[in-house]
TORGULUM-415359 format. One record per residue (C-alpha): residue in one letter; residue number from 1; x, y, z. Coordinates in Angstrom, 2 decimals, padded with zeros to 5 digits. Each point is the difference from the previous one (the first is absolute). Layout:
<batis>
<bati code="a" pos="NUM" X="X" Y="Y" Z="Z"/>
...
</batis>
This chain:
<batis>
<bati code="m" pos="1" X="067.42" Y="111.13" Z="112.44"/>
<bati code="s" pos="2" X="-000.56" Y="002.33" Z="-002.97"/>
<bati code="e" pos="3" X="001.98" Y="002.73" Z="001.76"/>
<bati code="v" pos="4" X="002.96" Y="-002.36" Z="000.45"/>
<bati code="l" pos="5" X="-000.06" Y="-001.05" Z="-003.66"/>
<bati code="s" pos="6" X="-000.34" Y="003.57" Z="-001.25"/>
<bati code="s" pos="7" X="002.90" Y="001.04" Z="002.21"/>
<bati code="w" pos="8" X="002.13" Y="-002.88" Z="-001.30"/>
<bati code="f" pos="9" X="-000.70" Y="000.69" Z="-003.68"/>
<bati code="g" pos="10" X="000.88" Y="003.66" Z="000.27"/>
<bati code="q" pos="11" X="-003.31" Y="001.69" Z="000.67"/>
<bati code="e" pos="12" X="000.22" Y="002.20" Z="003.06"/>
<bati code="t" pos="13" X="003.45" Y="-001.45" Z="000.56"/>
<bati code="g" pos="14" X="002.55" Y="001.48" Z="002.34"/>
<bati code="y" pos="15" X="003.74" Y="000.28" Z="-000.10"/>
<bati code="s" pos="16" X="000.75" Y="-003.00" Z="002.22"/>
<bati code="m" pos="17" X="-002.31" Y="-002.43" Z="-001.86"/>
<bati code="s" pos="18" X="001.47" Y="000.97" Z="-003.36"/>
<bati code="v" pos="19" X="003.57" Y="-000.46" Z="001.19"/>
<bati code="i" pos="20" X="-000.74" Y="-003.33" Z="001.70"/>
<bati code="s" pos="21" X="-001.68" Y="-001.44" Z="-003.09"/>
<bati code="i" pos="22" X="002.91" Y="001.09" Z="-002.21"/>
<bati code="r" pos="23" X="002.51" Y="-001.51" Z="002.44"/>
<bati code="c" pos="24" X="-001.92" Y="-003.29" Z="-000.11"/>
<bati code="g" pos="25" X="-000.01" Y="-000.02" Z="-003.80"/>
<bati code="l" pos="26" X="003.71" Y="000.77" Z="-000.24"/>
<bati code="t" pos="27" X="000.74" Y="-002.67" Z="002.60"/>
<bati code="l" pos="28" X="-001.87" Y="-002.62" Z="-002.04"/>
<bati code="l" pos="29" X="001.90" Y="001.02" Z="-003.14"/>
<bati code="h" pos="30" X="003.34" Y="-000.39" Z="001.79"/>
<bati code="f" pos="31" X="-001.06" Y="-003.37" Z="001.43"/>
<bati code="l" pos="32" X="-000.35" Y="-001.39" Z="-003.54"/>
<bati code="w" pos="33" X="003.77" Y="-000.04" Z="-000.50"/>
<bati code="q" pos="34" X="000.76" Y="-000.64" Z="003.67"/>
<bati code="g" pos="35" X="-002.20" Y="-003.12" Z="000.08"/>
<bati code="a" pos="36" X="001.55" Y="-001.21" Z="-003.27"/>
<bati code="i" pos="37" X="003.51" Y="000.34" Z="001.46"/>
<bati code="i" pos="38" X="-000.99" Y="-001.81" Z="003.20"/>
<bati code="g" pos="39" X="-001.55" Y="-002.84" Z="-002.01"/>
<bati code="l" pos="40" X="003.05" Y="-000.35" Z="-002.26"/>
<bati code="l" pos="41" X="002.38" Y="-000.03" Z="002.96"/>
<bati code="a" pos="42" X="-002.08" Y="-002.66" Z="001.77"/>
<bati code="f" pos="43" X="-000.12" Y="-002.10" Z="-003.18"/>
<bati code="a" pos="44" X="003.77" Y="000.26" Z="-000.50"/>
<bati code="a" pos="45" X="000.71" Y="-000.83" Z="003.65"/>
<bati code="a" pos="46" X="-002.33" Y="-003.01" Z="-000.14"/>
<bati code="k" pos="47" X="001.89" Y="-001.27" Z="-003.05"/>
<bati code="l" pos="48" X="003.35" Y="000.38" Z="001.75"/>
<bati code="l" pos="49" X="-001.31" Y="-001.74" Z="003.15"/>
<bati code="r" pos="50" X="-001.94" Y="-002.75" Z="-001.79"/>
<bati code="n" pos="51" X="002.09" Y="-002.72" Z="001.66"/>
<bati code="h" pos="52" X="-000.67" Y="001.28" Z="003.53"/>
<bati code="s" pos="53" X="-002.78" Y="-000.98" Z="002.38"/>
<bati code="a" pos="54" X="-003.63" Y="000.99" Z="-000.36"/>
<bati code="t" pos="55" X="000.29" Y="002.09" Z="003.18"/>
<bati code="i" pos="56" X="002.51" Y="002.31" Z="-001.67"/>
<bati code="h" pos="57" X="-002.23" Y="000.33" Z="-003.07"/>
<bati code="y" pos="58" X="-002.97" Y="000.82" Z="002.20"/>
<bati code="g" pos="59" X="001.97" Y="002.64" Z="001.93"/>
<bati code="l" pos="60" X="001.23" Y="001.55" Z="-003.24"/>
<bati code="h" pos="61" X="-003.48" Y="000.42" Z="-001.46"/>
<bati code="a" pos="62" X="-001.38" Y="001.21" Z="003.34"/>
<bati code="v" pos="63" X="002.62" Y="002.76" Z="000.08"/>
<bati code="a" pos="64" X="-000.90" Y="000.95" Z="-003.59"/>
<bati code="l" pos="65" X="-003.68" Y="000.26" Z="000.90"/>
<bati code="l" pos="66" X="000.75" Y="002.14" Z="003.06"/>
<bati code="a" pos="67" X="002.20" Y="002.28" Z="-002.11"/>
<bati code="c" pos="68" X="-002.99" Y="000.95" Z="-002.18"/>
<bati code="p" pos="69" X="-002.11" Y="001.85" Z="002.63"/>
<bati code="l" pos="70" X="003.18" Y="001.41" Z="001.54"/>
<bati code="s" pos="71" X="001.03" Y="001.54" Z="-003.32"/>
<bati code="v" pos="72" X="-003.49" Y="001.47" Z="-000.44"/>
<bati code="a" pos="73" X="000.11" Y="001.63" Z="003.44"/>
<bati code="v" pos="74" X="003.50" Y="001.43" Z="-000.55"/>
<bati code="t" pos="75" X="-000.91" Y="001.27" Z="-003.47"/>
<bati code="f" pos="76" X="-003.16" Y="001.71" Z="001.26"/>
<bati code="a" pos="77" X="002.04" Y="001.76" Z="002.68"/>
<bati code="m" pos="78" X="002.72" Y="001.12" Z="-002.44"/>
<bati code="v" pos="79" X="-001.93" Y="000.81" Z="-003.18"/>
<bati code="e" pos="80" X="-000.33" Y="003.70" Z="-000.76"/>
<bati code="v" pos="81" X="-002.96" Y="001.73" Z="-001.62"/>
<bati code="p" pos="82" X="000.99" Y="002.65" Z="-002.60"/>
<bati code="r" pos="83" X="000.21" Y="003.37" Z="001.71"/>
<bati code="g" pos="84" X="-001.92" Y="001.73" Z="-002.74"/>
<bati code="l" pos="85" X="-002.87" Y="-002.39" Z="000.54"/>
<bati code="e" pos="86" X="000.08" Y="000.57" Z="003.75"/>
<bati code="k" pos="87" X="-000.09" Y="003.78" Z="-000.47"/>
<bati code="s" pos="88" X="-002.77" Y="-000.19" Z="-002.58"/>
<bati code="s" pos="89" X="-002.08" Y="-002.28" Z="002.19"/>
<bati code="q" pos="90" X="000.48" Y="002.28" Z="002.99"/>
<bati code="s" pos="91" X="-000.74" Y="003.19" Z="-001.93"/>
<bati code="d" pos="92" X="-003.08" Y="-001.51" Z="-001.68"/>
<bati code="s" pos="93" X="-001.29" Y="-001.16" Z="003.35"/>
<bati code="l" pos="94" X="000.53" Y="003.43" Z="001.57"/>
<bati code="a" pos="95" X="-001.64" Y="001.70" Z="-002.97"/>
<bati code="v" pos="96" X="-003.07" Y="-002.22" Z="000.24"/>
<bati code="v" pos="97" X="-000.29" Y="000.66" Z="003.72"/>
<bati code="e" pos="98" X="000.38" Y="003.78" Z="-000.41"/>
<bati code="s" pos="99" X="-002.50" Y="000.22" Z="-002.85"/>
<bati code="t" pos="100" X="-002.53" Y="-002.15" Z="001.84"/>
<bati code="t" pos="101" X="000.34" Y="002.15" Z="003.11"/>
<bati code="a" pos="102" X="-000.41" Y="003.21" Z="-002.01"/>
<bati code="v" pos="103" X="-003.16" Y="-001.27" Z="-001.72"/>
<bati code="e" pos="104" X="-001.50" Y="-001.15" Z="003.30"/>
<bati code="n" pos="105" X="000.73" Y="003.36" Z="001.65"/>
<bati code="g" pos="106" X="-001.25" Y="001.97" Z="-003.00"/>
<bati code="t" pos="107" X="003.27" Y="001.93" Z="-000.34"/>
<bati code="s" pos="108" X="001.06" Y="-001.21" Z="-003.40"/>
<bati code="d" pos="109" X="001.10" Y="002.94" Z="-002.19"/>
<bati code="l" pos="110" X="-000.24" Y="-000.45" Z="-003.76"/>
<bati code="r" pos="111" X="001.69" Y="002.89" Z="-001.73"/>
<bati code="d" pos="112" X="-000.22" Y="000.89" Z="-003.66"/>
<bati code="v" pos="113" X="003.15" Y="-000.59" Z="-001.96"/>
<bati code="p" pos="114" X="000.87" Y="003.11" Z="-002.07"/>
<bati code="y" pos="115" X="000.57" Y="-000.62" Z="-003.68"/>
<bati code="s" pos="116" X="002.25" Y="002.17" Z="-002.13"/>
<bati code="e" pos="117" X="-001.79" Y="002.45" Z="-002.23"/>
<bati code="l" pos="118" X="000.15" Y="-000.62" Z="-003.74"/>
<bati code="k" pos="119" X="000.59" Y="003.01" Z="-002.18"/>
<bati code="p" pos="120" X="-002.43" Y="000.42" Z="-002.89"/>
<bati code="g" pos="121" X="001.31" Y="-001.19" Z="-003.31"/>
<bati code="v" pos="122" X="002.89" Y="-002.00" Z="001.49"/>
<bati code="s" pos="123" X="-000.25" Y="-003.75" Z="-000.04"/>
<bati code="s" pos="124" X="001.78" Y="-001.93" Z="002.72"/>
<bati code="a" pos="125" X="000.65" Y="-002.80" Z="-002.46"/>
<bati code="s" pos="126" X="001.64" Y="002.16" Z="-002.65"/>
<bati code="p" pos="127" X="003.45" Y="-001.04" Z="-001.26"/>
<bati code="d" pos="128" X="001.52" Y="003.24" Z="001.25"/>
<bati code="n" pos="129" X="-000.94" Y="-000.87" Z="003.59"/>
<bati code="a" pos="130" X="000.95" Y="-003.70" Z="-000.20"/>
<bati code="t" pos="131" X="002.60" Y="-001.25" Z="002.46"/>
<bati code="v" pos="132" X="002.95" Y="-001.78" Z="-001.57"/>
<bati code="i" pos="133" X="001.65" Y="-002.77" Z="002.03"/>
<bati code="p" pos="134" X="003.66" Y="-000.43" Z="-000.88"/>
<bati code="l" pos="135" X="001.08" Y="-003.47" Z="-001.13"/>
<bati code="t" pos="136" X="002.65" Y="-000.06" Z="002.71"/>
<bati code="n" pos="137" X="-002.74" Y="-000.09" Z="002.65"/>
<bati code="l" pos="138" X="-001.73" Y="-003.10" Z="-001.42"/>
<bati code="t" pos="139" X="002.20" Y="-002.30" Z="002.08"/>
<bati code="n" pos="140" X="-000.91" Y="001.84" Z="003.17"/>
<bati code="v" pos="141" X="-003.67" Y="-000.13" Z="-000.93"/>
<bati code="a" pos="142" X="000.20" Y="-003.78" Z="-000.54"/>
<bati code="a" pos="143" X="001.78" Y="-000.47" Z="003.31"/>
<bati code="g" pos="144" X="-002.62" Y="002.10" Z="001.76"/>
<bati code="s" pos="145" X="-002.78" Y="-002.05" Z="-001.60"/>
<bati code="a" pos="146" X="001.64" Y="-003.21" Z="001.23"/>
<bati code="l" pos="147" X="000.20" Y="001.41" Z="003.52"/>
<bati code="i" pos="148" X="-003.65" Y="001.04" Z="-000.12"/>
<bati code="f" pos="149" X="-001.00" Y="-003.47" Z="-001.20"/>
<bati code="s" pos="150" X="002.07" Y="-001.65" Z="002.73"/>
<bati code="s" pos="151" X="-001.46" Y="002.20" Z="002.74"/>
<bati code="e" pos="152" X="-003.51" Y="-000.55" Z="-001.36"/>
<bati code="f" pos="153" X="000.53" Y="-003.77" Z="000.04"/>
<bati code="e" pos="154" X="001.26" Y="000.08" Z="003.58"/>
<bati code="s" pos="155" X="-002.79" Y="002.20" Z="001.26"/>
<bati code="k" pos="156" X="-002.91" Y="-001.47" Z="-001.99"/>
<bati code="w" pos="157" X="000.65" Y="-003.61" Z="-001.01"/>
<bati code="l" pos="158" X="002.48" Y="-001.31" Z="002.56"/>
<bati code="p" pos="159" X="-002.46" Y="000.28" Z="002.92"/>
<bati code="v" pos="160" X="-002.70" Y="-001.77" Z="-002.04"/>
<bati code="i" pos="161" X="002.33" Y="-002.83" Z="-001.05"/>
<bati code="a" pos="162" X="001.31" Y="-000.40" Z="003.55"/>
<bati code="r" pos="163" X="-003.49" Y="-000.15" Z="001.52"/>
<bati code="w" pos="164" X="-001.31" Y="-002.54" Z="-002.51"/>
<bati code="m" pos="165" X="003.12" Y="-002.14" Z="000.32"/>
<bati code="t" pos="166" X="-000.39" Y="-000.07" Z="003.78"/>
<bati code="m" pos="167" X="-003.70" Y="-000.82" Z="-000.28"/>
<bati code="i" pos="168" X="000.73" Y="-002.89" Z="-002.40"/>
<bati code="y" pos="169" X="002.64" Y="-001.34" Z="002.38"/>
<bati code="v" pos="170" X="-002.38" Y="000.20" Z="002.97"/>
<bati code="a" pos="171" X="-002.68" Y="-001.77" Z="-002.05"/>
<bati code="g" pos="172" X="002.47" Y="-002.78" Z="-000.82"/>
<bati code="v" pos="173" X="000.91" Y="-000.39" Z="003.67"/>
<bati code="c" pos="174" X="-003.71" Y="-000.25" Z="000.88"/>
<bati code="c" pos="175" X="-000.54" Y="-002.67" Z="-002.67"/>
<bati code="f" pos="176" X="002.83" Y="-002.15" Z="001.35"/>
<bati code="l" pos="177" X="-001.20" Y="000.46" Z="003.57"/>
<bati code="l" pos="178" X="-003.45" Y="-001.13" Z="-001.14"/>
<bati code="r" pos="179" X="001.59" Y="-003.02" Z="-001.67"/>
<bati code="l" pos="180" X="001.82" Y="-000.84" Z="003.24"/>
<bati code="a" pos="181" X="-003.22" Y="000.36" Z="002.00"/>
<bati code="i" pos="182" X="-001.80" Y="-002.38" Z="-002.37"/>
<bati code="a" pos="183" X="002.85" Y="-002.53" Z="000.34"/>
<bati code="l" pos="184" X="-000.15" Y="000.21" Z="003.82"/>
<bati code="r" pos="185" X="-003.75" Y="-000.48" Z="-000.14"/>
<bati code="g" pos="186" X="000.49" Y="-003.10" Z="-002.13"/>
<bati code="g" pos="187" X="002.51" Y="-001.32" Z="002.52"/>
<bati code="h" pos="188" X="-002.53" Y="000.38" Z="002.80"/>
<bati code="r" pos="189" X="-002.53" Y="-001.99" Z="-002.02"/>
<bati code="l" pos="190" X="002.51" Y="-002.80" Z="-000.58"/>
<bati code="r" pos="191" X="000.82" Y="-000.01" Z="003.71"/>
<bati code="a" pos="192" X="-003.68" Y="-000.37" Z="000.84"/>
<bati code="i" pos="193" X="-000.52" Y="-003.12" Z="-002.17"/>
<bati code="s" pos="194" X="003.32" Y="-001.72" Z="000.86"/>
<bati code="q" pos="195" X="000.47" Y="-002.85" Z="002.47"/>
<bati code="a" pos="196" X="002.90" Y="-000.20" Z="002.43"/>
<bati code="v" pos="197" X="002.61" Y="-002.71" Z="-000.51"/>
<bati code="s" pos="198" X="-000.59" Y="-002.91" Z="002.38"/>
<bati code="d" pos="199" X="002.53" Y="-002.55" Z="-001.31"/>
<bati code="s" pos="200" X="002.51" Y="-000.55" Z="002.81"/>
<bati code="a" pos="201" X="002.81" Y="-001.04" Z="-002.38"/>
<bati code="l" pos="202" X="-000.47" Y="003.14" Z="-002.11"/>
<bati code="l" pos="203" X="-000.12" Y="002.20" Z="003.11"/>
<bati code="a" pos="204" X="003.27" Y="-001.52" Z="001.25"/>
<bati code="l" pos="205" X="001.62" Y="000.65" Z="-003.39"/>
<bati code="i" pos="206" X="-001.20" Y="003.61" Z="000.07"/>
<bati code="q" pos="207" X="001.42" Y="000.47" Z="003.50"/>
<bati code="s" pos="208" X="003.41" Y="-001.34" Z="-000.99"/>
<bati code="q" pos="209" X="000.20" Y="002.16" Z="-003.13"/>
<bati code="a" pos="210" X="-000.96" Y="003.11" Z="001.98"/>
<bati code="q" pos="211" X="002.77" Y="-000.65" Z="002.52"/>
<bati code="r" pos="212" X="002.49" Y="-000.65" Z="-002.80"/>
<bati code="i" pos="213" X="-000.47" Y="003.42" Z="-001.62"/>
<bati code="g" pos="214" X="-000.07" Y="001.83" Z="003.35"/>
<bati code="l" pos="215" X="-003.69" Y="000.85" Z="000.43"/>
<bati code="k" pos="216" X="-000.94" Y="000.91" Z="003.58"/>
<bati code="f" pos="217" X="-003.63" Y="-001.00" Z="-000.55"/>
<bati code="v" pos="218" X="-001.77" Y="-002.36" Z="-002.36"/>
<bati code="s" pos="219" X="-002.68" Y="001.46" Z="-002.23"/>
<bati code="m" pos="220" X="-003.34" Y="-001.68" Z="-000.32"/>
<bati code="f" pos="221" X="-000.34" Y="-002.52" Z="-002.83"/>
<bati code="a" pos="222" X="-003.30" Y="-000.92" Z="-001.59"/>
<bati code="h" pos="223" X="-001.36" Y="-001.94" Z="-002.96"/>
<bati code="c" pos="224" X="-002.02" Y="001.85" Z="-002.65"/>
<bati code="e" pos="225" X="-001.76" Y="-001.55" Z="-002.97"/>
<bati code="r" pos="226" X="-000.08" Y="003.22" Z="-002.08"/>
<bati code="i" pos="227" X="003.76" Y="000.34" Z="-000.49"/>
<bati code="a" pos="228" X="002.38" Y="-002.00" Z="-002.20"/>
<bati code="v" pos="229" X="003.33" Y="001.02" Z="001.56"/>
<bati code="p" pos="230" X="001.07" Y="000.86" Z="003.57"/>
<bati code="t" pos="231" X="-000.91" Y="003.60" Z="000.82"/>
<bati code="v" pos="232" X="000.80" Y="002.42" Z="002.82"/>
<bati code="i" pos="233" X="-002.88" Y="002.30" Z="001.00"/>
<bati code="g" pos="234" X="-000.35" Y="002.68" Z="002.66"/>
<bati code="v" pos="235" X="002.27" Y="002.76" Z="001.28"/>
<bati code="l" pos="236" X="-000.31" Y="000.22" Z="003.78"/>
<bati code="r" pos="237" X="-001.00" Y="-003.67" Z="000.41"/>
<bati code="p" pos="238" X="001.52" Y="-001.83" Z="-002.97"/>
<bati code="m" pos="239" X="-001.34" Y="-003.42" Z="-000.91"/>
<bati code="i" pos="240" X="001.39" Y="-002.54" Z="-002.45"/>
<bati code="l" pos="241" X="-002.66" Y="-001.73" Z="-002.09"/>
<bati code="l" pos="242" X="000.79" Y="-003.37" Z="-001.52"/>
<bati code="p" pos="243" X="-001.89" Y="-001.73" Z="-002.80"/>
<bati code="a" pos="244" X="-002.11" Y="-002.89" Z="001.21"/>
<bati code="t" pos="245" X="001.96" Y="-002.46" Z="-002.18"/>
<bati code="l" pos="246" X="003.47" Y="001.35" Z="000.79"/>
<bati code="t" pos="247" X="001.28" Y="-003.06" Z="001.86"/>
<bati code="t" pos="248" X="-001.13" Y="-002.39" Z="-002.70"/>
<bati code="g" pos="249" X="002.95" Y="-001.41" Z="-001.97"/>
<bati code="l" pos="250" X="002.68" Y="002.14" Z="001.69"/>
<bati code="s" pos="251" X="003.00" Y="-001.32" Z="001.87"/>
<bati code="t" pos="252" X="000.99" Y="001.34" Z="003.42"/>
<bati code="d" pos="253" X="002.91" Y="001.97" Z="-001.45"/>
<bati code="e" pos="254" X="-002.20" Y="001.66" Z="-002.64"/>
<bati code="l" pos="255" X="-002.63" Y="000.88" Z="002.56"/>
<bati code="s" pos="256" X="002.67" Y="001.39" Z="002.32"/>
<bati code="a" pos="257" X="001.34" Y="002.25" Z="-002.79"/>
<bati code="i" pos="258" X="-003.50" Y="001.35" Z="-000.70"/>
<bati code="l" pos="259" X="-000.68" Y="000.71" Z="003.68"/>
<bati code="s" pos="260" X="003.41" Y="001.64" Z="000.45"/>
<bati code="h" pos="261" X="-000.67" Y="002.27" Z="-002.99"/>
<bati code="e" pos="262" X="-003.32" Y="001.20" Z="001.40"/>
<bati code="l" pos="263" X="001.42" Y="000.48" Z="003.49"/>
<bati code="a" pos="264" X="002.79" Y="002.13" Z="-001.50"/>
<bati code="h" pos="265" X="-002.67" Y="002.47" Z="-001.19"/>
<bati code="i" pos="266" X="-001.27" Y="000.29" Z="003.57"/>
<bati code="r" pos="267" X="003.51" Y="000.53" Z="001.36"/>
<bati code="r" pos="268" X="000.77" Y="002.77" Z="-002.49"/>
</batis>
């Protein structure tokens, strides 16, 4: 596990891992504006179609939700990592491998760097030997400094930002998956303490409402004392839980509307 984390955070990292992490970070940055555009388009379309049926509204928002992962996949395939960063990552990786191999084989060769001899009585910092930079070259020097800063940012900080951004996103996904797992666990507990509906009149009303909205099968209905409103639980075997006092004080039309609403969730 430690080797995986060290590889992800840049220690002993290779060319492919660095490029993949940067592509993920750039993809997430692009999805910020892409998701905003998808949401605004869905909101505007819902306003224009506010007088249409609920089925059209549901289809519209379902298409918007499907467009989000599709845009992420397309962006990840099309996003380009800066070439300078790719070359630097590849050269750094090759340099680390070559130096490690040389040290292991005992063939590393450290040579002395020759220094220029200083003449006695002559100071290298004397005004006569000072180098004068013309003022006309200051613009080129500033431009070169900007390029150095840009390349240093791409090679040093961009991989770090991309890796941490991807890790934060993965952590958020894990938190929401944990939240979903807790909700499913709570649904199983409610299913365990519920009691199946045995009222023949209510069962007949449920059957008629299911046929009216086009359901091919009727989900299981049960009474539960721990809920205050009708609730749909389960994914593979959905169940509709009804409060124990639901039928008290409600007319047949009101009860039919409530049952039809819950059955619509199952149909969708």
